[in-house]
C-alpha positions in Angstrom: 60.1 111.9 -16.1 57.9 112.1 -19.8 55.4 110.1 -20.6 53.3 108.3 -23.3 49.6 109.6 -24.0 48.5 108.2 -27.6 50.3 107.2 -30.6 48.1 106.6 -33.6 48.6 106.4 -37.4 46.8 110.0 -39.6 46.2 110.1 -43.2 45.7 113.0 -42.7 45.9 115.7 -39.1 44.9 119.7 -38.9 45.4 121.9 -35.7 42.4 124.6 -34.7 44.1 127.4 -34.6 42.4 128.8 -32.1 42.8 125.5 -29.6 45.7 123.7 -30.7 43.4 120.8 -30.0 44.1 118.5 -33.4 41.3 116.4 -35.6 43.0 112.8 -37.2 42.3 111.3 -39.6 42.9 108.1 -38.8 44.0 105.2 -40.6 43.6 101.7 -40.3 44.3 100.2 -43.2 45.6 100.6 -46.9 44.4 98.5 -49.9 46.6 99.3 -52.9 46.1 97.8 -56.4 49.2 98.5 -58.6 50.7 96.3 -61.8 53.3 93.9 -61.5 56.1 94.9 -60.3 59.6 93.7 -62.9 60.1 89.6 -61.6 63.6 91.1 -59.7 62.1 93.6 -58.0 61.2 92.8 -54.6 58.1 95.1 -54.6 57.4 98.8 -55.2 57.7 101.8 -53.6 54.1 103.7 -53.1 54.0 107.2 -52.9 51.5 107.7 -49.4 50.7 110.0 -47.2 51.3 109.1 -44.0 51.6 111.0 -40.7 52.4 108.9 -37.1 50.8 111.5 -34.1 52.1 110.9 -30.6 51.4 112.3 -27.3 54.0 113.3 -24.8 52.7 115.4 -21.4 54.8 115.6 -17.7 53.5 115.8 -14.4 52.8 119.6 -13.6 54.9 119.2 -10.5 57.4 117.7 -12.2 60.6 119.0 -13.9 60.5 119.9 -17.1 62.9 117.7 -19.7 64.0 117.4 -22.9 64.4 113.2 -24.5 64.7 111.0 -27.5 62.1 108.7 -28.6 61.9 106.9 -32.3 59.5 105.2 -34.4 60.6 102.0 -36.3 58.2 100.7 -38.9 58.1 96.9 -38.6 57.4 95.9 -42.0 57.3 91.5 -42.4 60.6 89.9 -43.9 62.2 93.7 -44.5 64.5 95.8 -42.8 63.1 98.8 -40.1 62.9 102.1 -41.4 63.9 104.4 -37.8 63.1 108.3 -37.9 64.2 110.0 -34.3 62.1 112.5 -32.7 62.7 115.4 -30.0 60.5 116.1 -27.1 60.9 119.0 -25.4 58.8 119.4 -22.4 60.8 122.6 -21.1 58.4 125.7 -21.2 55.1 123.2 -21.9 53.6 119.9 -20.2 52.5 118.6 -23.6 54.1 117.9 -27.2 52.4 116.2 -30.5 55.1 114.9 -32.2 53.7 114.2 -35.8 56.3 112.1 -38.2 55.4 112.3 -41.2 55.9 109.6 -44.2 55.2 110.7 -47.9 56.5 106.7 -50.1 56.4 103.2 -48.1 57.6 100.6 -49.2 55.3 97.4 -50.6 56.5 94.2 -51.1 55.2 91.9 -53.6 52.2 89.7 -52.4 51.9 91.5 -48.8 49.0 91.0 -47.3 49.8 91.8 -43.3 50.3 94.1 -40.7 52.7 96.1 -40.8 53.9 98.2 -37.4 55.1 101.6 -36.0 56.3 100.7 -32.7 56.9 104.3 -30.8 58.9 103.8 -28.2 60.8 106.6 -25.4 64.7 106.6 -24.5 65.4 106.9 -20.7 68.8 106.2 -19.6 70.5 105.5 -22.7 67.7 102.5 -23.3 64.7 102.6 -25.3 61.4 101.7 -24.0 58.3 100.2 -26.4 56.1 103.1 -25.3 53.5 102.1 -28.2 52.3 99.7 -31.1 50.5 100.3 -33.6 49.5 98.3 -36.4 48.2 99.3 -40.4 47.0 95.8 -42.2 48.4 97.2 -45.8 46.8 94.4 -48.6 48.5 94.8 -52.1 47.5 93.3 -54.9 49.5 93.2 -57.5 47.3 92.9 -61.7 49.2 91.7 -64.5 49.2 94.2 -67.2 47.0 93.8 -70.3 
């Protein structure tokens, strides 16, 4: 059985070659200042580097198996974005997944939480295993 240990939002990660341990630069809050988008626009697409990192594991006495996980980005009053991840615990007892985002949609005048929801597929059903908040504060200013 595949188990979920943790999920976190990172700005940067570094994996040590000698130990395979990972150092995480955790991201909790995003403050954005940008020019006001055109009236017909719903917001802006922000170029940003974000990694959603999860640790998966299995018991030592459990046979290895493959599985599927997904990360859903929930933005208030917006569509949800979804990333599918493959979990392979056939050869190892633990595995990290890293989902990278290069852009983030920022609606106009939002000061709210974005949620990165981690789900594990079990018997054709998606089970939520983590819900990690990222506080996004966007301030749009007029060009002068």
